N, C-alpha and C positions, 0 to 999 in steps of 0.2 A: 746392598753386600749382606754377606750372612751374619756380620756382628752387628751388625745395625739392627737385623730384623730380630736377633736374639735379645739383644737390648728393649727392644719396644715388645716383644713377646712377655719378657719379666716384669716390665711396667703392668703391661694388661693383666699378667697373673697375679701381680701384687694388689691389684682393683678387687679381683674375683676373690683372692684369699681375705682382703680386708673384709669386704662384703659377708664372706662365709664364716668370718671368725665367730660373729654374733650367734648366728645361723646355728652353728656347730655347737658352741657353749649352751644353748637353750637345751638342744637337744641332749646333750652330754649330760645336764643336770637333771632337766624334768622329763626327757625321755618323751618329749613332744616335738612336732615338726609344725613349725610356727610360720606358717603361710601369709602371713601378715608383715614378714620382716620388710619386705619389698616397699610394702606402703611407708613404714617408719621411715625408711631410707628414703624415700620420695618427700617425704614431710620434712626430713633432715635439710635436704636441698633447699625447700620452700623458705624453712625458716633463715637458711642461710641467705638468702637472696634477698628477704626481708631486711634481715641485718645491714646488708651492703646499700641496699636501696633507700630504705626509709630512715634507719638508725644511723647510717654513715660510720659503722664500727670498721676499725683495722680489722685487717685479717685473721691475725690470730684470735681475736674476739670472736670475730665470725664462727671460727670452727667450734671456740669453746661454747658459747651460746648455743648454736646449732645441736653439737653435739649432747650439751646438756638437755635441752629440749626434745631431744628424740629420744634420749633416756628415759625422761619422765613418761612421754608418752608410751613408751613400752611397758613402764611399771602399771601406767593406768590401764592399759590393754590387759596385762596380767588380771589386774582386780574386777575386769569386767567381762572380759573371755575367758580366762582360764581358772580362776581361784574359785568360783561357785563350782567347777566341774569336779576339781580336787576335791571339795568339802563332800561332796556326793558321790565322790568313787567312782565317776565316769570312765568307760575305756579310753584309751588314747583316739580313737576314731572321733569321738566327739569332740575332743580339743581340736582335731585338724578343720572339722566342718566350724567350729565355732572361728577360729581364726581366717578363715574364707570369706565368713560373714563381718566381721573385724575389717578386713582387707577391704571387701568390697563397698564398705560405709566409707572408711578415709580416703579412699580413689574418689568415690563419687562426690565427698566435700571438697577435695581438692580440683574435682573437675568444675565445679558451679563457683568456687571461689576464682579461678582462673578464666571462667569462659572458654575453657578448652583450649588456651592458646598456649604456645610454647613460650617460654619465658626465658631471657637471657641476662647474664650479669654483664654488667657496665664493664666496658672495656677500662684495663689497668687493675682491675678488681685485688687480680695478682700478677707480678712481672712478667712480662712476655720476653721470653729470651732463652738460650742453651747455651749449653757449653759443648765445645768441639773439642773430641780425642782423635787424633789421626782423620780417619772420614767418618768416623760417628758423632752424632748429634744426639744429645740429651737436652731436652728442654727442663725449665725449672719446675715445673707441674709434675714432669714426670719423675723428677730426682724428690719430689716431696711426697707422691704417692707412694713411692717405692719404700722412704724413709719413715712414712705413717704407719706403713703396714709392719715394719721391720719392730719399730717403737711399742705399737699394739701387741705385736707376738712377745717380747719380752716381758712387758708389764701382765699380759694374762699369764704367763708361764711361772713369773714371778709369784703373781697373786695368788694362782691356784697353790701352787708348791711350797711357798716358803712363807705363809703368813697364817696367823690364826684365823683368819676369814676364809682363807683359802679350803685350808683343812675342814673347816664346818661346811663349804661349799661339796667338798669329795665326799664327805661322811652322809650328806643329804642325798648325794647324787645315787651312793652305792644303797642306803635303805633309809628311808626318811622317818620309819619308826622307831628304828634302833637310834638315829641320831637325836630324836625327840627324847628318848629316855637318857641321854648322857648329856642332856641339859642343854642341846642346840636347839636353838628358835627356827624351824624351817620358813619360816613369814621372812624373816629377815635376808635368808639365803635367797628366797625369790625375788626379794626385792632388789637387793644385789646384782643376780644376775642378768635380770632383765634390763634394771638400769646400763649395765655394762654393755648389754647386746645391743640396745638401742643407741647406745652412743658411739657404739662402732657403724653404725648402718648411717646414723645422721653424718659423721664425718667423713662416709665414704661418700655420702648423697652429695656434701658440698663440692667434694674434690672431683666427682666425675662431673658435676654439672659446671664447673669452671673449666674442667680439661676441653667438654666438649660443646660448651658454652650453649647449654640446652637443659632446661629445666620444665617440664611437663607431668601431668598426673599419672602417667602410665610408664615412668622410667624405670621404675622399680623391678616390672615384670620380667625383662630377659634376663636381668641379674638372678631372679629367682630362679630360673631354669639352670642357669649355669652354677649357682652355688648348690643346687641340688645336686648336680654332676660333681661338684668340689668334694661335695661331704660324703658322698658314698664311694668315689673313687680313694680319698685319703682315709676313710674309716668314720664310720660314724660316732661322733662325739670326742674326735681326736681333732686337738688341737692343732699338734705337729703336722699330723696327716692333711688338714683343711690347708696350711700354708705349702705344703710340699707339692700338693694336686692342683691346689690353684695356679702354681708358677708354671706346673707341667702344661696344664691344659692352656694356660695364655701362650707360652711359646708354639705349642702344636697349634693352636687358634692362629696365629700370626704367621708361623710358615707354612701352612695351608691357603693361607690368602695371598701370600706374597710368591708362591713358586707353583702351586696348584691351581687352585680355583676359589673365589669368593663364596660361590653357593655349596662349597663340599665342607666348609668350615665346620658349621653346625653339625653336619651328618658323622663326621669325624669323629668329632669331642662326644657325641651321644653314642656312637657306637663303640667308642673306650669305655664309656660307662656299661654299656649292656656286655663288653666283653669281662671288665672286673666283676660284674654281679656272677658271671658264670665261673671265671675262673677262682675268683677270691671274693668271697660274697662278703667278708670282713671288712674289705679295703686294704689299703697299704699297710695302715697302723692301726685299724679296727680291732676290736676287741669281740671276738665273734660269742664268746660265753655270755658275756653283758649281752649284746644282743639277743641271744635266746632267752637272758632271764627276763629282759624286758618284755619280748614277745609274749610271755607266757602270764605276765601280771595284767 
């Protein structure tokens, strides 16, 4: 039924939005595409699986530890792959190439660590069950996914708009040199944003790993493609736009699979991406003037 498919689409879109939030945060502040974000996502799922199987931690702690570990890995990625380029004033393209190299290293390490096997969370890691409303069925993990995305959205908006640290982040995003003259330490801003971005990816990795009961070294790559579509359609650097676009693409993809054809879902999603670039290059909620400024730097 249509109502059930809409719910499934909203949950799928919540996953895309949660993954894309950290991706768009890094672009909005640093003006770079961190193509290693999918690898951070994958390692978050790996750490969560280790916490469940080896450490026997309860599920809330699993999310906390996996998110923190992915956040620290993201900060380490900044120190190794991006900070040296910033100090040399390298162009954005250099950062993209560096992130691709870092991603390949992280993927290969995971591949060797798992012997290319598909790993699975033990049964009962998260309660199996569902709520039934009329003819609609919503599983507990779906509720957790949608709720987690909403909580992180509220957290990010509040952090960026209503805290002193958020004002510093926005100042560095506009002009790092001017922010430094105002007494803001850009290095601390970079650490904060990369940690938050990695934390979002790590939590998303755990939720996806449990929802599909599958953790493997390439699990982040399909989500990278969809996250790229999400941030372009929503508007580069726009937190709210990423959520709106993620939910919209999730609904479109689910309805296409249910009523048209499974093989056409990706075609329709990426056709929407191209159409957006043609009609509104700045995206739904993007700032074209900011994008032009970034392109000139």
